[in-house]
C-alpha positions in Angstrom: 67.1 197.7 127.3 68.6 200.0 129.9 71.9 201.8 128.9 74.6 203.5 130.8 76.7 206.2 129.1 79.7 207.3 131.1 81.3 210.6 130.0 84.8 211.2 131.5 86.5 214.6 131.4 89.0 213.8 134.1 89.3 211.3 137.0 87.3 213.7 139.2 84.9 214.9 136.6 82.6 212.1 135.2 79.0 211.9 134.3 77.0 208.6 134.5 73.9 208.9 132.3 71.2 206.3 132.4 68.8 205.7 129.5 65.7 203.6 130.1 64.2 201.5 127.4 61.3 203.9 126.9 63.8 206.7 126.1 65.6 205.0 123.2 65.7 206.8 119.9 65.6 205.4 116.4 69.0 205.2 114.7 68.0 208.0 112.3 66.8 210.3 115.1 70.0 209.6 117.0 72.2 210.3 114.0 70.3 213.5 113.2 70.6 214.8 116.8 74.4 214.1 116.7 74.7 215.8 113.3 72.8 218.9 114.5 74.9 219.1 117.7 78.2 218.6 115.7 77.3 221.6 113.5 75.8 223.7 116.4 79.0 223.3 118.5 81.2 224.0 115.4 83.1 220.8 115.8 85.9 220.1 113.4 86.6 216.8 111.6 89.2 214.8 113.4 90.6 213.2 110.2 92.6 214.8 107.5 90.3 213.3 104.9 87.4 215.3 106.3 85.4 212.1 106.8 83.5 212.2 110.1 82.7 208.8 111.7 79.8 208.4 114.2 82.4 207.9 117.0 84.1 211.2 115.9 80.8 213.0 116.2 80.2 211.7 119.7 83.6 212.6 120.9 83.5 216.0 119.2 80.2 217.0 120.6 81.2 215.8 124.1 84.5 217.7 123.9 83.2 221.0 122.6 80.0 221.0 124.7 82.1 220.4 127.8 81.2 219.7 131.4 78.8 222.6 131.6 76.5 221.1 129.0 76.5 217.8 130.9 75.4 219.7 134.1 72.2 220.4 132.2 70.2 217.2 132.9 67.9 217.5 129.8 70.8 218.1 127.4 72.9 215.3 129.0 69.9 212.9 128.7 69.5 213.8 125.0 73.3 213.1 124.5 73.0 209.7 126.2 69.9 208.8 124.3 71.5 209.7 121.0 74.8 208.0 121.8 73.4 204.8 123.0 70.8 204.6 120.3 73.3 205.4 117.5 75.7 202.7 118.6 73.1 200.2 120.0 75.2 199.5 123.0 74.1 199.0 126.6 77.4 200.3 128.2 79.4 203.1 126.7 82.4 205.1 127.9 83.2 208.4 126.3 86.6 209.4 127.5 87.0 213.0 126.3 90.5 213.4 127.8 91.8 210.3 126.0 89.6 210.9 122.9 88.4 207.3 123.1 85.0 205.6 122.9 84.7 202.1 124.3 81.8 199.7 124.8 
């Protein structure tokens, strides 16, 4: 299954990341990569309860990593692989400005 992950920072700053079937991660590997990035980028929980949902991790990592990280093709591909694998969706839109994740 081929996946497309669109990361939107603004109407003029977007990244379309394609993940081929051979690049898909297992759910555990995807979750682990997102966990590591969430900690590495010092992301804060979005909810007052401290609970961090998978969608929160994806939005938090994209937001704190910023456009500069997505300019690095290797890192951007890792993000897309982890995101699409963790959610098992072929089309994802990560809107950092609106803080929304849709599929």
